KOLNUMAR-150367 format. One record per atom (N, C-alpha, C, CB): x, y, z; atom name; residue number from 1. Coordinates in pm, 1 decimal. Glycine has a CB too. Example, Ala and Ser with C-alpha at 12.3 -4.5 7.8 and 13.67 -1.06 7.14 Angstrom:
// residues 2
SITE       px       py       pz  a   k
SITE   1319.0   -569.0    780.0  N   1
SITE   1230.0   -450.0    780.0 CA   1
SITE   1320.0   -330.0    780.0  C   1
SITE   1130.8   -447.3    904.6 CB   1
SITE   1285.0   -225.0    708.0  N   2
SITE   1367.0   -106.0    714.0 CA   2
SITE   1290.0      3.0    787.0  C   2
SITE   1408.4    -59.8    572.5 CB   2
//
This chain:
// residues 71
SITE       px       py       pz  a   k
SITE  10442.9  11935.0   4361.2  N   1
SITE  10547.0  11853.2   4419.3 CA   1
SITE  10604.9  11763.1   4311.6  C   1
SITE  10493.0  11770.6   4537.6 CB   1
SITE  10733.7  11749.1   4313.8  N   2
SITE  10801.5  11663.5   4218.0 CA   2
SITE  10768.5  11518.4   4249.6  C   2
SITE  10954.6  11687.5   4220.1 CB   2
SITE  10707.0  11448.2   4156.1  N   3
SITE  10662.2  11311.1   4181.7 CA   3
SITE  10778.2  11212.5   4185.3  C   3
SITE  10562.2  11268.3   4075.9 CB   3
SITE  10892.5  11247.1   4128.1  N   4
SITE  11007.7  11157.7   4130.6 CA   4
SITE  11063.2  11143.7   4272.3  C   4
SITE  11116.8  11208.8   4036.0 CB   4
SITE  11049.2  11248.8   4351.3  N   5
SITE  11103.8  11245.8   4486.9 CA   5
SITE  11010.1  11176.5   4584.7  C   5
SITE  11132.4  11386.8   4534.7 CB   5
SITE  10882.0  11163.8   4550.5  N   6
SITE  10784.6  11109.5   4644.6 CA   6
SITE  10817.6  10966.7   4688.9  C   6
SITE  10647.0  11112.6   4582.5 CB   6
SITE  10844.3  10872.9   4598.2  N   7
SITE  10878.4  10737.3   4645.3 CA   7
SITE  11003.3  10735.5   4733.2  C   7
SITE  10899.2  10644.5   4526.3 CB   7
SITE  11100.5  10818.9   4700.4  N   8
SITE  11222.5  10825.0   4780.1 CA   8
SITE  11191.8  10876.7   4919.4  C   8
SITE  11327.4  10913.8   4712.2 CB   8
SITE  11110.8  10980.4   4925.9  N   9
SITE  11077.0  11037.4   5057.4 CA   9
SITE  10992.5  10939.9   5138.3  C   9
SITE  11002.0  11171.3   5041.2 CB   9
SITE  10899.9  10868.9   5071.4  N  10
SITE  10817.9  10770.6   5143.4 CA  10
SITE  10904.4  10655.2   5194.4  C  10
SITE  10705.2  10716.4   5052.1 CB  10
SITE  11001.3  10613.6   5115.0  N  11
SITE  11087.3  10502.6   5156.0 CA  11
SITE  11171.9  10539.0   5277.4  C  11
SITE  11177.6  10460.6   5040.7 CB  11
SITE  11198.5  10667.8   5296.2  N  12
SITE  11280.2  10711.2   5409.6 CA  12
SITE  11200.7  10713.3   5539.7  C  12
SITE  11338.1  10849.1   5382.5 CB  12
SITE  11068.7  10703.8   5531.0  N  13
SITE  10985.1  10709.3   5651.7 CA  13
SITE  10976.8  10572.7   5717.8  C  13
SITE  10843.9  10759.9   5617.6 CB  13
SITE  10940.1  10575.1   5844.3  N  14
SITE  10914.3  10449.0   5913.0 CA  14
SITE  10785.8  10389.4   5856.1  C  14
SITE  10903.4  10469.5   6068.2 CB  14
SITE  10761.8  10263.6   5885.9  N  15
SITE  10643.8  10195.9   5831.3 CA  15
SITE  10514.9  10265.7   5873.5  C  15
SITE  10640.9  10049.7   5876.4 CB  15
SITE  10506.1  10304.5   5999.0  N  16
SITE  10384.6  10371.8   6048.0 CA  16
SITE  10366.2  10507.2   5980.6  C  16
SITE  10390.7  10389.8   6200.9 CB  16
SITE  10473.5  10585.8   5971.8  N  17
SITE  10464.6  10717.4   5908.9 CA  17
SITE  10431.3  10705.8   5759.8  C  17
SITE  10596.2  10794.0   5927.6 CB  17
SITE  10486.1  10602.6   5694.9  N  18
SITE  10456.7  10579.7   5553.5 CA  18
SITE  10308.5  10546.6   5536.5  C  18
SITE  10545.1  10465.4   5496.4 CB  18
SITE  10254.6  10463.2   5624.5  N  19
SITE  10112.8  10427.7   5620.2 CA  19
SITE  10026.1  10551.7   5639.9  C  19
SITE  10080.0  10322.0   5727.5 CB  19
SITE  10063.3  10636.7   5735.9  N  20
SITE   9987.1  10759.5   5762.3 CA  20
SITE   9994.3  10853.3   5641.7  C  20
SITE  10040.6  10830.9   5889.4 CB  20
SITE  10112.8  10867.3   5583.0  N  21
SITE  10129.0  10956.1   5467.0 CA  21
SITE  10047.2  10906.7   5348.2  C  21
SITE  10277.3  10966.6   5427.7 CB  21
SITE  10048.0  10777.3   5325.0  N  22
SITE   9970.9  10722.4   5214.1 CA  22
SITE   9819.9  10739.3   5239.4  C  22
SITE  10005.9  10573.3   5193.3 CB  22
SITE   9778.8  10723.6   5362.8  N  23
SITE   9637.6  10743.9   5395.5 CA  23
SITE   9597.4  10889.5   5375.2  C  23
SITE   9609.2  10700.9   5540.0 CB  23
SITE   9685.3  10981.9   5411.9  N  24
SITE   9656.1  11123.9   5391.1 CA  24
SITE   9648.2  11157.5   5241.7  C  24
SITE   9763.3  11210.9   5459.3 CB  24
SITE   9736.6  11099.1   5162.0  N  25
SITE   9731.5  11123.4   5017.4 CA  25
SITE   9603.6  11066.0   4957.5  C  25
SITE   9854.6  11062.1   4947.8 CB  25
SITE   9564.5  10948.1   5002.7  N  26
SITE   9440.6  10887.7   4952.3 CA  26
SITE   9320.1  10973.1   4991.5  C  26
SITE   9424.1  10743.5   5006.5 CB  26
SITE   9320.1  11026.2   5112.5  N  27
SITE   9209.7  11112.1   5156.7 CA  27
SITE   9206.3  11240.4   5074.7  C  27
SITE   9222.9  11145.2   5307.0 CB  27
SITE   9322.4  11298.6   5047.4  N  28
SITE   9327.8  11420.7   4966.0 CA  28
SITE   9276.1  11393.3   4824.7  C  28
SITE   9472.4  11475.9   4960.1 CB  28
SITE   9313.3  11279.9   4766.7  N  29
SITE   9264.0  11245.3   4633.5 CA  29
SITE   9112.9  11225.4   4635.0  C  29
SITE   9333.4  11118.6   4581.9 CB  29
SITE   9060.4  11165.0   4739.9  N  30
SITE   8915.7  11144.4   4750.4 CA  30
SITE   8842.4  11278.1   4762.1  C  30
SITE   8882.7  11055.2   4871.5 CB  30
SITE   8899.1  11370.9   4836.5  N  31
SITE   8837.8  11503.7   4850.3 CA  31
SITE   8836.5  11574.6   4715.4  C  31
SITE   8913.9  11589.1   4955.4 CB  31
SITE   8946.9  11568.8   4643.8  N  32
SITE   8954.2  11632.4   4511.3 CA  32
SITE   8853.5  11567.5   4416.5  C  32
SITE   9098.0  11621.9   4452.6 CB  32
SITE   8842.9  11435.8   4419.6  N  33
SITE   8745.7  11366.7   4334.7 CA  33
SITE   8603.0  11408.5   4370.3  C  33
SITE   8761.4  11214.1   4348.2 CB  33
SITE   8576.5  11426.1   4499.6  N  34
SITE   8443.7  11470.9   4543.0 CA  34
SITE   8412.0  11610.0   4491.7  C  34
SITE   8434.1  11468.9   4694.8 CB  34
SITE   8508.5  11701.2   4502.2  N  35
SITE   8487.3  11836.5   4450.0 CA  35
SITE   8467.6  11835.0   4298.6  C  35
SITE   8605.8  11926.8   4486.4 CB  35
SITE   8540.7  11749.0   4229.4  N  36
SITE   8525.5  11739.2   4083.6 CA  36
SITE   8386.1  11688.7   4048.1  C  36
SITE   8633.2  11645.6   4023.5 CB  36
SITE   8335.2  11593.3   4125.6  N  37
SITE   8200.9  11541.7   4099.8 CA  37
SITE   8095.2  11649.4   4125.4  C  37
SITE   8173.2  11418.2   4187.3 CB  37
SITE   8111.9  11725.3   4232.6  N  38
SITE   8017.8  11833.7   4262.5 CA  38
SITE   8023.9  11939.1   4152.0  C  38
SITE   8049.2  11897.8   4400.9 CB  38
SITE   8143.5  11972.3   4107.2  N  39
SITE   8158.5  12071.3   3999.9 CA  39
SITE   8091.3  12022.2   3871.8  C  39
SITE   8307.8  12100.8   3973.7 CB  39
SITE   8103.3  11893.9   3841.2  N  40
SITE   8039.3  11838.5   3721.4 CA  40
SITE   7887.3  11847.4   3733.2  C  40
SITE   8082.7  11691.7   3699.2 CB  40
SITE   7833.4  11819.3   3852.0  N  41
SITE   7689.1  11830.2   3872.2 CA  41
SITE   7641.0  11974.4   3858.5  C  41
SITE   7651.0  11775.6   4009.1 CB  41
SITE   7715.7  12067.5   3915.1  N  42
SITE   7679.6  12209.1   3904.1 CA  42
SITE   7684.7  12253.3   3758.7  C  42
SITE   7773.5  12296.5   3989.9 CB  42
SITE   7789.2  12212.6   3687.0  N  43
SITE   7802.2  12248.5   3546.0 CA  43
SITE   7687.1  12189.2   3464.4  C  43
SITE   7937.6  12200.3   3490.5 CB  43
SITE   7650.3  12066.1   3493.4  N  44
SITE   7540.0  12001.1   3422.6 CA  44
SITE   7408.1  12073.0   3451.1  C  44
SITE   7529.9  11852.6   3463.0 CB  44
SITE   7385.1  12109.2   3576.4  N  45
SITE   7264.4  12183.7   3612.2 CA  45
SITE   7260.9  12320.3   3546.7  C  45
SITE   7254.7  12198.9   3762.5 CB  45
SITE   7374.5  12388.0   3544.4  N  46
SITE   7382.7  12519.9   3481.1 CA  46
SITE   7352.8  12509.6   3332.0  C  46
SITE   7522.1  12582.3   3503.4 CB  46
SITE   7407.0  12408.3   3267.0  N  47
SITE   7382.0  12390.3   3123.6 CA  47
SITE   7234.4  12363.2   3096.0  C  47
SITE   7467.4  12275.5   3068.5 CB  47
SITE   7170.1  12282.9   3180.7  N  48
SITE   7026.6  12256.9   3163.6 CA  48
SITE   6946.5  12384.8   3182.3  C  48
SITE   6978.5  12149.3   3263.1 CB  48
SITE   6982.6  12463.4   3281.1  N  49
SITE   6913.1  12590.9   3304.5 CA  49
SITE   6933.4  12685.0   3186.4  C  49
SITE   6963.2  12657.4   3434.8 CB  49
SITE   7053.9  12693.4   3135.0  N  50
SITE   7081.9  12779.8   3020.2 CA  50
SITE   7005.3  12733.5   2897.0  C  50
SITE   7232.3  12782.5   2990.6 CB  50
SITE   6996.9  12602.4   2877.1  N  51
SITE   6921.2  12549.4   2762.8 CA  51
SITE   6773.0  12582.6   2775.5  C  51
SITE   6940.3  12397.0   2751.5 CB  51
SITE   6719.0  12570.0   2896.4  N  52
SITE   6577.6  12601.5   2918.2 CA  52
SITE   6551.7  12750.5   2896.3  C  52
SITE   6534.2  12560.2   3060.4 CB  52
SITE   6640.6  12835.1   2944.1  N  53
SITE   6624.7  12979.4   2925.1 CA  53
SITE   6635.3  13015.3   2777.1  C  53
SITE   6730.4  13056.9   3006.6 CB  53
SITE   6726.9  12951.5   2705.5  N  54
SITE   6742.2  12977.2   2562.5 CA  54
SITE   6616.6  12933.4   2486.9  C  54
SITE   6866.6  12904.2   2507.2 CB  54
SITE   6562.8  12816.6   2521.2  N  55
SITE   6441.7  12768.1   2455.0 CA  55
SITE   6323.9  12860.7   2483.4  C  55
SITE   6409.0  12624.9   2500.7 CB  55
SITE   6310.4  12907.6   2606.1  N  56
SITE   6203.1  13000.1   2642.1 CA  56
SITE   6217.7  13129.9   2563.3  C  56
SITE   6204.1  13028.8   2794.1 CB  56
SITE   6337.7  13181.6   2556.0  N  57
SITE   6362.8  13306.1   2484.0 CA  57
SITE   6336.3  13289.6   2334.6  C  57
SITE   6506.6  13352.7   2507.0 CB  57
SITE   6381.9  13178.2   2278.8  N  58
SITE   6360.1  13154.0   2136.0 CA  58
SITE   6211.7  13140.9   2103.6  C  58
SITE   6434.3  13027.9   2091.6 CB  58
SITE   6135.1  13080.8   2194.4  N  59
SITE   5992.6  13064.1   2171.6 CA  59
SITE   5920.0  13197.8   2173.9  C  59
SITE   5933.4  12970.8   2275.4 CB  59
SITE   5973.4  13295.6   2243.7  N  60
SITE   5907.1  13425.8   2255.4 CA  60
SITE   5965.4  13531.1   2161.0  C  60
SITE   5916.8  13475.2   2398.0 CB  60
SITE   6061.2  13492.2   2080.1  N  61
SITE   6127.1  13585.9   1989.4 CA  61
SITE   6074.6  13565.0   1848.3  C  61
SITE   6281.1  13568.5   1993.4 CB  61
SITE   6038.2  13673.4   1784.5  N  62
SITE   5992.4  13663.2   1646.6 CA  62
SITE   6111.9  13642.5   1554.7  C  62
SITE   5912.9  13789.2   1605.2 CB  62
SITE   6088.6  13561.4   1455.5  N  63
SITE   6190.2  13539.1   1353.8 CA  63
SITE   6158.9  13629.9   1235.8  C  63
SITE   6195.7  13388.7   1310.1 CB  63
SITE   6255.4  13708.1   1192.8  N  64
SITE   6232.5  13802.7   1084.0 CA  64
SITE   6281.5  13743.3    954.8  C  64
SITE   6301.8  13936.9   1111.1 CB  64
SITE   6215.6  13767.0    844.9  N  65
SITE   6089.1  13839.6    835.8 CA  65
SITE   5972.8  13748.0    871.0  C  65
SITE   6070.2  13898.2    694.9 CB  65
SITE   5883.8  13797.2    955.2  N  66
SITE   5765.3  13718.3    988.9 CA  66
SITE   5652.0  13758.2    895.3  C  66
SITE   5723.9  13738.7   1138.2 CB  66
SITE   5539.8  13689.2    906.5  N  67
SITE   5435.6  13705.5    806.4 CA  67
SITE   5375.7  13846.1    803.9  C  67
SITE   5327.1  13605.3    830.6 CB  67
SITE   5376.2  13919.7    915.7  N  68
SITE   5324.7  14057.6    913.0 CA  68
SITE   5415.0  14147.0    829.4  C  68
SITE   5312.3  14114.0   1056.2 CB  68
SITE   5543.8  14121.9    829.7  N  69
SITE   5636.3  14205.5    754.0 CA  69
SITE   5626.3  14178.1    604.4  C  69
SITE   5779.3  14182.8    801.9 CB  69
SITE   5579.0  14059.7    567.9  N  70
SITE   5571.1  14022.3    427.2 CA  70
SITE   5446.6  14079.1    358.9  C  70
SITE   5572.5  13871.3    414.0 CB  70
SITE   5349.4  14128.1    434.2  N  71
SITE   5225.5  14181.2    373.9 CA  71
SITE   5245.4  14317.1    318.5  C  71
SITE   5113.7  14184.8    474.0 CB  71
//
């Protein structure tokens, strides 16, 4: 939505309708912020899981050349 038109359109509304529209916009912004917070938590959890899996894999992987190969 073109943000330049929003104040003009809000000004054309009655006081009650303007209040309702602003409340709906605030609720929509809060919902988006909530989803963004959930997404950040999921991303953080995924990164921790990936780091743990990488550390586990690295601990079980031989680094070449290892001492048996040098004999």
